C-alpha positions in Angstrom: -23.7 4.8 62.0 -20.2 6.2 62.3 -19.4 6.7 66.0 -16.5 9.1 65.1 -18.9 11.3 63.2 -21.5 11.3 66.0 -18.8 12.1 68.6 -17.5 14.9 66.4 -20.9 16.5 66.2 -21.5 16.2 69.9 -18.2 17.8 70.7 -18.9 20.7 68.3 -16.4 19.8 65.6 -17.2 22.0 62.6 -16.1 19.4 60.0 -18.2 16.7 61.5 -21.1 19.1 61.8 -20.8 20.1 58.1 -20.7 16.4 57.0 -23.8 15.5 58.9 -25.7 18.6 57.8 -25.0 17.7 54.2 -26.5 14.2 54.7 -29.6 15.9 56.3 -30.0 18.4 53.5 -29.7 15.7 50.8 -32.4 13.6 52.6 -30.0 10.7 52.9 -31.3 7.7 54.8 -27.9 7.6 56.5 -28.9 10.8 58.4 -31.9 9.4 60.3 -30.0 7.2 62.9 -27.9 10.3 63.8 -31.0 12.5 64.2 -32.6 10.0 66.5 -29.6 9.8 68.7 -28.9 13.5 68.7 -32.4 14.5 69.7 -31.7 13.4 73.3 -29.0 16.1 73.4 -31.2 19.0 72.1 -33.3 21.7 73.8 -30.5 23.9 75.1 -29.9 26.5 72.4 -32.1 29.6 71.8 -33.1 30.2 68.2 -33.8 33.7 66.7 -35.4 34.0 63.3 -34.5 37.1 61.2 -37.0 37.7 58.3 -38.1 40.5 56.1 -38.4 41.6 52.5 -35.5 41.3 50.1 -33.0 44.1 50.5 -34.0 44.9 54.1 -30.5 44.1 55.4 -31.0 40.7 57.0 -27.5 39.4 56.4 -25.9 42.7 57.7 -28.0 42.5 60.9 -27.2 38.8 61.4 -23.5 39.7 61.1 -23.8 42.5 63.6 -25.8 40.4 66.1 -23.2 37.7 65.8 -20.5 40.1 66.9 -22.8 41.3 69.7 -23.2 37.7 71.1 -19.6 36.7 70.5 -18.5 39.6 72.7 -20.6 38.0 75.4 -18.7 34.7 74.9 -21.6 32.9 73.2 -21.1 30.1 70.7 -23.0 31.0 67.6 -24.6 29.0 64.8 -26.0 30.7 61.7 -28.4 29.1 59.2 -28.8 31.3 56.2 -31.5 30.3 53.7 -31.1 31.5 50.2 -32.8 31.0 46.8 -31.9 27.8 44.9 -29.5 27.9 41.9 -31.3 26.5 38.9 -28.0 24.9 37.8 -26.4 23.3 40.9 -29.4 23.2 43.2 -27.3 24.9 45.9 -27.7 28.3 47.5 -27.2 31.2 45.1 -26.1 33.8 47.7 -23.6 31.9 49.8 -23.5 33.7 53.2 -19.9 32.6 53.7 -19.1 35.3 51.1 -21.3 37.9 52.8 -19.9 37.1 56.3 -16.3 36.4 55.5 -15.1 37.9 58.8 -17.2 35.5 60.7 -16.2 32.4 58.8 -12.8 32.5 60.4 -14.2 32.7 63.9 -13.8 29.4 65.8 -16.9 30.2 67.8 -19.2 30.8 64.8 -20.5 28.2 62.4 -22.3 29.4 59.2 -24.3 27.2 57.0 -26.0 28.4 53.8 -29.0 26.4 52.7 -30.9 26.4 49.5 -34.7 26.5 49.6 -34.8 23.8 46.9 -38.3 24.9 45.8 -39.8 24.9 49.4 -42.0 27.9 50.1 -42.3 29.7 53.4 -38.9 31.4 53.5 -37.0 28.3 54.8 -35.7 25.1 53.3 -37.7 21.9 54.1 -34.8 20.4 56.2 -34.1 23.6 58.2 -35.7 22.1 61.3 -33.5 19.0 61.1 -30.4 21.1 60.5 -31.3 23.1 63.6 -31.6 19.9 65.6 -28.0 19.0 64.6 -26.7 22.4 65.6 -28.6 22.3 68.9 -27.0 19.0 69.8 -23.5 20.4 68.8 -23.7 22.8 71.8 -24.4 26.2 70.3 -25.8 28.7 72.7 -27.7 30.7 70.1 -28.7 29.9 66.5 -29.6 32.7 64.2 -31.8 31.7 61.2 -31.9 34.1 58.3 -34.8 33.4 55.9 -34.8 34.0 52.2 -36.5 37.4 51.3 -40.1 36.8 52.1 -43.6 38.2 51.4 -46.7 38.4 53.6 -47.6 34.7 53.6 -44.1 33.1 53.8 -43.9 32.8 57.6 -42.6 29.3 58.3 -39.9 30.8 60.6 -42.5 31.3 63.4 -42.8 27.5 63.5 -39.1 27.0 63.8 -37.5 29.8 65.8 -38.2 30.6 69.5 -38.3 34.3 68.6 -38.8 36.2 65.4 -37.3 39.5 64.3 -39.1 41.2 61.4 -37.1 43.8 59.5 -38.7 46.8 57.9 -37.0 49.5 55.9 -38.2 52.9 54.7 -38.6 53.6 51.0 -40.0 50.2 50.0 -43.1 51.6 48.4 -46.5 51.2 50.1 -45.4 50.6 53.7 -49.0 49.9 55.0 -49.4 47.2 52.3 -46.1 45.7 53.3 -47.2 45.5 56.9 -50.8 44.5 56.6 -50.6 40.8 57.5 -48.4 37.8 57.7 -45.1 39.3 58.7 -46.8 41.8 61.1 -48.5 39.0 62.9 -45.4 36.9 63.6 -43.0 39.6 64.8 -41.8 39.4 68.4 -39.4 42.3 67.8 -39.7 44.9 64.9 -36.5 46.3 63.5 -36.6 49.4 61.4 -33.3 49.0 59.6 -31.6 51.7 57.5 -33.0 54.2 60.0 -30.9 56.9 58.4 -32.9 56.8 55.3 -35.8 59.2 54.6 -39.2 57.8 55.8 -37.8 55.9 58.8 -39.8 58.1 61.2 -43.0 57.3 59.3 -42.4 53.5 59.3 -41.6 53.6 63.0 -44.8 55.6 63.7 -47.0 53.4 61.5 -45.8 50.2 63.2 -46.5 51.6 66.7 -49.9 52.8 65.6 -50.8 49.4 64.3 -49.5 47.7 67.5 -51.7 50.1 69.6 -54.8 48.7 67.8 -54.0 45.1 68.5 -53.5 42.9 71.5 -51.5 39.6 71.3 -52.9 36.6 73.1 -49.8 36.2 75.2 -49.8 39.9 76.4 -46.4 40.7 74.8 -46.1 44.0 72.9 -43.4 43.8 70.3 -40.8 46.6 70.7 -39.8 48.6 67.7 -36.0 49.0 67.5 -34.2 51.3 65.0 -30.9 50.2 63.6 -28.4 51.2 60.9 -26.9 47.7 60.7 -24.3 48.7 58.1 -22.8 51.1 60.7 -23.4 48.9 63.8 -25.9 51.3 65.2 -28.8 50.1 67.4 -27.4 46.6 67.6 -27.1 46.6 71.4 -30.7 47.9 71.7 -31.8 45.1 69.4 -30.0 42.5 71.5 -31.6 43.9 74.7 -35.0 43.7 73.0 -34.4 40.0 72.2 -33.3 39.3 75.7 -36.4 41.0 77.2 -38.7 38.9 74.9 -36.8 35.8 75.8 -37.3 36.4 79.6 -41.0 37.1 79.0 -41.5 33.9 77.1 -39.8 31.8 79.8 -42.4 33.0 82.3 -45.4 32.8 79.9 -47.8 29.8 80.2 -49.1 30.7 76.8 -45.7 30.2 75.2 -45.4 26.7 76.8 -48.7 25.8 75.3 -47.7 27.2 71.9 -44.5 25.2 72.0 -46.6 22.0 72.3 -48.8 23.1 69.3 -45.7 23.8 67.2 -44.3 20.4 68.1 -47.6 18.8 67.0 -47.3 20.6 63.6 -43.7 19.4 63.4 -44.7 15.7 64.0 -47.5 16.0 61.4 -45.1 17.5 58.9 -42.7 14.6 59.4 -45.5 12.1 59.1 -46.6 13.7 55.8 -43.1 13.6 54.4 -42.6 10.0 55.4 -46.0 8.9 53.9 -45.2 10.6 50.7 -41.7 9.1 50.5 -43.0 5.6 51.1 -45.7 6.1 48.5 -43.3 7.2 45.8 -40.8 4.6 46.7 -43.1 1.9 45.3 -42.5 1.5 41.5 -46.0 0.2 40.8 -47.5 3.2 42.7 -45.3 5.6 40.7 -46.6 4.0 37.5 -50.2 4.3 38.7 -49.6 7.9 39.5 -48.4 8.6 36.0 -51.4 6.9 34.5 -53.8 8.8 36.8 -52.0 12.1 35.7 -52.7 11.3 32.1 -56.3 10.4 32.8 -56.9 13.6 34.7 -55.3 15.7 31.9 -57.6 14.0 29.4 -60.6 14.9 31.7 -61.5 11.2 31.9 -61.1 11.4 35.7 -61.3 14.2 38.2 -58.3 14.7 40.5 -60.2 14.0 43.7 -61.2 10.5 42.5 -57.7 10.0 41.2 -56.3 10.6 44.7 -58.8 8.1 46.1 -57.6 5.5 43.6 -54.0 6.2 44.4 -54.5 5.8 48.1 -56.7 2.7 47.6 -53.9 1.1 45.5 -51.4 2.0 48.1 -53.5 0.3 50.9 -54.0 -2.8 48.8 -50.3 -3.2 48.1 -49.5 -2.6 51.8 -52.0 -5.3 52.9 -50.7 -7.7 50.3 -47.1 -7.2 51.5 -48.1 -7.8 55.1 -49.8 -11.0 54.2 
């Protein structure tokens, strides 16, 4: 482990931060020692997820919220998750291009991440990148998801608080708001509120909220913004702060945090088991053979998995002996 790189991250040096995040994104074994050490320096930053359908104005809102928090003297980190390029494997819509004015700000660090085929609106390593940014001393980290649908709601397992953007004129508004995104919102933002239909979206959200009761007792506020003109940003920031204060006093949210951490540990365990399984050349060959047999209908996939796990256990036992 490079002590200079570690010290650079802990002191908030952007170059060191970018180098380590690259190792994390690439699943490099070199990253793990840093993550283990850095974890002891986390737990201080507040994370806000911004999600919604493609074209809802997430990047513009992130840019405006960054300005709002920077005027308060906060140190900002931004994780912007984008679709994966089929050619380079990198993020197609690099947010350094969309937020050029912020990229020159010494108090704002922007990192674009590619989903690399991971569903749920985030990249698989988003949680680890957030850990690194937390240890680097950011006060707030904004996480912008890729454009998502109803069931792509991984952000609720990653961020402390989730903003869901809705916009008028996206077709069947009720269909858009039926499930998934509606259930994870801590704050609703009706963006592009100067467009026709904004009043209807606002009213429909509030009507739906009046028919439901969250377990924690929080009623998500509905904020109207025109992010492209900077309107409604202060109200949005105030809504975030109100929710944050509520969560800090809520016993339910402390219990939910434990449940989220359990899911995180299980996800890490699944990833590690799969990596160890595929690292074994013999197991990889057995996997290919089982794939051929299941395609030929000589073997069902459920029995194939049992064979694969059995072969893995035998090889592990033999190695230990």
